N, C-alpha and C positions, 0 to 999 in steps of 0.2 A: 320387848321380845318377851314373851311369858316367862315367868318361872320354871324352872326345871324342879321337878320333884326329886327327891332320894329316894329310892326303893332300900330299904333296908332288910337281908334277910340273915340269919340265923345259921352258922354253919350245919345245922341239924337239919335246915328246911332240905339242903340238896346232896347233903353225904347221903351216899349207901353203904350200908354197915358192912361189915363182913359175913353175916349170916344172910347178906342178900335183900334187907328189909330197905325199902325207898323211904326217904323220909317223904312226911306228911304233905307237904306245898307242892314238892314234886309230882306225888301221886294226883292230889287236886287237880294241879297244872295239866295234866295228863290227861285226865278225865274231862275238864274242860273241853280241851283242842279234839278229841273224840266225840264228844257230842257235835261239835260244830262241824265235822267233818260228816258224821249218821245223819243231818238236816238234807244235805246235799247227796246221800248216798242212792245212786241211781234205782236199783230195788226197791228201797224203802217209797219213791213216789209210786213205783207200779203197785203196788200193794194198796196204798192208797187210795190210787185209782181204781181199783178194783172192789174195795171195800166200798168208793163213795158210789160206785152205781149197781153194786148189789147188798151193799147195807151193810150193818155189822156182823161179823162173822160168827159172834158167841149169842147175840139175842135176836139178829137179824133185823133189827130197825134200820130205818132208810135216814140217814142222818145227816148235815151238811159236814162239807168240809173240814171244817173249822173244828166241830167238835170227833171228829174222829183222830185215834191214835194208831201209830204202827208198833208192835207190839212182836216179842219173838215167843213163837208157840214154845221152844224149849228155852229156857230161860237162858241170857246169858253169863249169869253170876254174877260175884259184885265184885268191886274193885280190887286187883291182886294187892297184896302188901308187899310182897317179895319180888323179887325183877324176874323169876323164874316163872314167875305167876302169868305174866303178862302177853307172853304166845298163843297160850290156850284163851285167854279174853278175849284179845284181838279174832282170834280165829269166828269166835259163837257171836262177839259183837258185829263184826260185818259178814254175815253167813249168807248161807243158800237163800235166793228167793222161796225155795219153796215152807223156810221157817221164819216167814212171814205173815202176819195176818192183820189186817186191819180192823180197828174194833172201835165202840165209842167209847170215848173217854170215861163216862159217867153212865152206870154204874161200873161196867164190865171192864175194864180196864183196871179199875182201881184195885176191883174184886179178885180180879186173876194175879196182880202183882202183890198184893195181901197174901192171896193162897202160896204164890210160889216163892216167897218170902220165908215163910212158913215153914213150908215144906222142906227148905236149904237148911234148915237150923238142926 
């Protein structure tokens, strides 16, 4: 029988402070689980299919499906640090299909992500 690994967490990993701040570990865990759900989100697949047929929505290149990413036209924002911020983040993450577009990973998605992050500061 394989040995069971003990996973140790600090109390600060799980706690929600009185000001509504999430523990770092808990926020990372929730983000990872959301990313797993995002891969299976049906509008994401439809946007990727449309881009595969019509090409990148930014540069117009026809690229293989493996080189396409689905991207939010209106950025979803950063992972919230407070409990109150998660409802808006979820609504932006799993948004209306009209806010999704299929674009090539390199260079279009990298450039748009960098531009969005710069504008959000």
